[in-house]
N, C-alpha and C positions, 0 to 999 in steps of 0.2 A: 504494500500500500504506500501511497505517497507519504513521505516523512520529511521532517525538518529537524535536524539535531536529535534524531532518535525518537521524535514525538509525532504521532499521527495527526494530520490536520483535522480529522474527525475521529473521536474516540468511539470506534464502532462497538467495542465491547461494552462501553458505558451506555451506548444507545440501546443495545439488546437488554441489558440489565434494567435500564430505566423503563423501557416498554413493558418488560415482564413484571416489574414491580407495580407499575401503575395500571396494568391491564385489568379489566373486570374479570371476575371469576365466571366460568361457563356455567351452563345449567347443570343441575344435579342429575347424574346418570350413574347407575350401578355398573360394576365392572363387566358383568355378563352382557348387559344391555349395550354398553359401549363397544364391546367386541362385535356384537351383532350389527350395530350401526356402521362400523368401519367395514365389515364384510359386505354389507348391503351396498354401501357407496362404491366399493370396488366392483361389485357385480354390475351396478348401474352404469358405471363408467365404461366398462367393457361392452355392455349392450348398446350404449349410446353411439359407439363407433359405427356400427352397422346402420343404425337409424339415420344418423347425420350424413354419412357418406352416400347412402341411397337417396336421400332427399336432395342433397346439394350437388350430387354427381361429381364430388371431389374426392380424391384419394391421395395418400402420401406419395410424393413424387419418387421416392426411393424405395417404395414397397415397404415390407415389414422392417427393413433396416432403418427406415426413417422414423420409426415409432419413438415416442418419448414416454417417460415413466409417469404414472399416476401416483401421487402421494396424498394420503389422508392424514392431515396434520391437526394439531391443536393450535391455540392462539400463539403461544411462544414459538412453535415450529414455523408458523407463518411469518412471524417477526424475523427469525433467524434467516429464513429464505430470502426475505426482501432486503435485509441488510446486505446480504451477499450480492444481490442484484444492484443495489445502490453503489456499493464499492466498485463494481465493474463499470457502471455507466459514468460515475462521477470522477473517475481517475484523471481524464484530461483537464477538467476544470480545476481540480485540486492541484494538478501540476502547475497550472498558471498561477494559482495563489501562492504556491511554494516559491516560484521564481520571484514574484513581487515581494514576498515577505523576507526572502533571504537577503535583500538589499536594505532592509530597514534595521535601524538600531534596536537591539533587544528582540529581534525576530523570533529567536528560539523560545524565549519566555512567552511572547505573544502567542506562538503556536501551541505551547503546552496549555495555556489557559483557554485559548479559542477552541482547541480540540475537545476539551471537557464540556465547554458551554454548548458547542454544536452537537456533541454526542447526546446531551440531555434533550436538546430541542428535537433532534431526529427521533429520539426515543419517545418523547411526548406525542409526536405526530403518529408514530407507528402504534402507540398504545390506543389512540383514538380510532384508528382504522382497523385494528386487529379484531375488534368485536363486531365489525360491520361487513367484512368481506366474506362471502359464501364460498367463492371459488376463484381461481386465478390461473391463467396460463402464463407462466414466467418465461418470457421470451429470451431474456438475456442472462439466464441463470448459470453461473459457473458450477460445475459438478463438484461435489465433495463426498466424503465418506458417509456422512449423515444425510445428505441431500443429493441423491444421484440426479444426473441430467441426461439428456439425449446424446447421441453420438455427434462428434464434431461440434461441440458447443451448443447442441440443440437444447430446447427448453424442457420444462416439466409442468405437469398439471397438478395444481394444489386444490384439494377440497378441504375446507375448514369445518370439521365435523361439529364442534360446539356451536358455531354460528348457525349452521344449517338446522340443528336441533332447536336452538333458541327461536328461530324465525318460524319454524313449522308449528311450534307450541304456541307462539304469540298469535299466529294467524288462525290457529285451530283448524288446520287442514289435514288431510290424510298424509301421514309422514312418509309412507312408501312412495306415494305419487309425487310428493314434493321433492324427495331426494332424487328421483329419476328426472324430474323436470329441471332441477338445478344442473344435473350432470349433462343433460342435452345442451344447455347453454354453454357450459364450459368446454364440452367436447367439440362444439362448433369452433371455438377459438383454437383448439389444438389442431383441428383439421385445416383451418385457414393457413396456419404457418407450416404445417408439414406438407400440404399440397401445393403451396406457393413458395418455393425455396428462396426467391429473391426478396420476399416481403420482410423478412427479419433484418437483412442487411440494409434494406432501404430505410426502415424505421431507425436503425442504429445510426445511419449517416445523418438523418434529419435531426435526431436528438443530439448527436455530437455537434452538429452545426449550431443548434440552438445554444448549447453550453459554451461553444467557442465565442459566441457573441456576447456573453456575459461580461458586463463592465465591472472589473474588480477594483477600480479606483475607489478608495473609501469615501472621498468627498462627493464623487458623483453618485455613488450608491446611497449615501445619506440624504442627498438632495432629493433623489427619486423616492426614497422612503417617506421623506417629509411631505412631498407632494401627494403621495399615495394616502397618507394619513389624513391630509386635508380633504381629499376627494371623498374618502370613506365617511368622513364626519360632516359632509355637506358643503364643501367648497372652501375657498381661502378665507382666512380670518377677516371679518369685517365686510365680506362680500355678500350681497343680497341677491336673491334670485329675481330675475326680471320677468319671470313667468309664474305667477302665483298658482295657476291652475295645474301646472305640471310639477311643481315642487313636491318632492316626496313620493312621486309616482314613477319617475324615470328609473329604470333599472341601473344600479350602480355596478361598475366593474369590480371584480375581486381584487384582493391585494396582489395575487399572483399576476394578474393582467396589468396592474398599474406599475409594477416595477420593471416591466420589460422594455427593452430597446425597440425602436421601430423594426430593425432587422429580425428581432426575435418574434415580434408580432406577425410578421410575414411567414416565418417558418411555422409558428404555432397555428396559423390558418390552415396550412397544408396538413399538419399533424391532426388538427381537429377534424378535418374532412376524413382522413384515414380512420381515425378512431370511431367516428360516427358510422362509417361503413362497417367496421368490424363488429361494433356493438349492436348496430341495427340488424346486421345479417344474423347474428346469434339469436336475437330476439325473434326475428322472422322464422328462423329454422325451428326454434323451440316451440313456437305457436303452430308451425306447419306440421311438425312431427307429433306434437302433443296429443291431438284428438285421437290418434290411432293407438297410442301406447300409454297415455296418462288419462284414466277415466274421469278424474275430477279437475282437468286442466282449466276449465272455464272458471270454476270457483277459485282455484289457486291464482290464476292470472288477475282476476278482479281484485282480490284481497292484496296481492303483492304489489300491484300498480298503485293502489291507494296508499300502502305503507311507503313505497318508494317516493311518492309525490309529497307526502306530508312530513316524513322524517319521524324521529323518535321524540321530539320536543323542541322547545324554542332554542335551547342552547345548541342542540344538534343542527338546527336550521342555520343558526348564526355562524357556526364553524364551517358548515358546508359552503356557505356563501363566501366567507373570508378566504377559504383555501381554494375556491374555484371548483368545488365538487359539484355545484349545481350544473356546471357545464357538462359533467358526466351524465347527468340525468337527461339533459337535452340531447346528448348524443344518442342515447337509446331511442328516444322518440323520433328525432329527425332522421336518424339512420334507418330505422325500421320503415318509416314512410317512404324513403328513397328506394330501398330494396323492393318493397311491395309494388311501388309504381313501375319500376323497371321490369320486374318479373311479369306483371300483368300485361305489359306492352310487348316485350320481346321474348318472354319465356325464360326458364332457368338457364338454358344453354346460352341465350343471348346475354343474360345478366353475368354469366361467368366470364365474359370477355373482360370484366373489370380486373381479373387476376392476370391478364396477359403481360403487363409491364407497368412500371411506375407511370408511364404516360397515359394509361387507361384508367388510373384511379380517378375518382371524382374530385373536383375542386369543392371548396366550401360553398361556392355559389351553386354548383350543380347538385349538391346534397339538398339544397332548398328547392331547386328546380330540376327534377329528374329528366324532364324532356330535353334539357340542354345537353346532358350527358349522352342521352340516346342519339341526339342529332350529331354530336361530335364523334362518338365512337362507332355508331352503327351506320347512320345514313350517309355520312361522308365517306366512310370506308367502302360501303356498298356501291 
């Protein structure tokens, strides 16, 4: 890991311990019941492969050799896996910080203190997220003894058992149907990346470009944070709104959006389009396969959508907005609408042209207007 004077720029061990210490306890489950839940999730993950591949007409490009592992984990296991992914993706950015800090007086001391502070901050964020994620396809996961990955740096599919049990109990839905329903969504993500080999590298390049544009000059960053704070609290000090009717109603950007550079906003627009496609495609597949294999899918979908939209409480909603997680919810909705519109117009085979190359991925504008993507990719090519 990137180090300065023997000290990590982010204390990843402290991040893991902080998240584990602050994390909420999972639902009460007996030992035998827990074993049964884990075994059932594994069975559903295996069964979902056939359902998803048959519906999407996508299959791993390298055959069985391209398969990636399925890991049923608890909340601390999810935290450890994501810390490993963060370390992988953030290495270039931390290298830039190292170069800048090495030229500063007392840089080693600053690095030691900063690493501890950042470790706690990362741990707090992961603690918040660890009780909310049901499943995740880890695209950039480095393999380890405890957390195996796919061949040649391939990812792994994580199913967070305590969270799945918590939500199925909260919604009062059939637990066996709900577990299969979740697996269908997550298996779609695994299929996307194993069937489209270039997608992983494309996303990595976009994310690395985003990180490379990060302005690490302290004065510039502080100024941007100050402007962000003012925007989040309603404008610059002493400034009054000139439009009384709109005041308080206009949607404010998240802190994540406000501290970005113009170049980062451009990259983020492309990433948002791709993530909307991936999430919307997973929701579409989940609903398309569901009626054939999940008897209570209509009830599950209705209750889950209501829970997704409202959140768990006012604090949860505030944190989601601050961190930009509301954008994630819009990705599900907008992406699913895009996929449905395209499939209705040109069929599943026609939709699958989206996986041809980075040039056939939809833009953010095309996610909102599927007809524009159809015109660009289909009609012009034909």
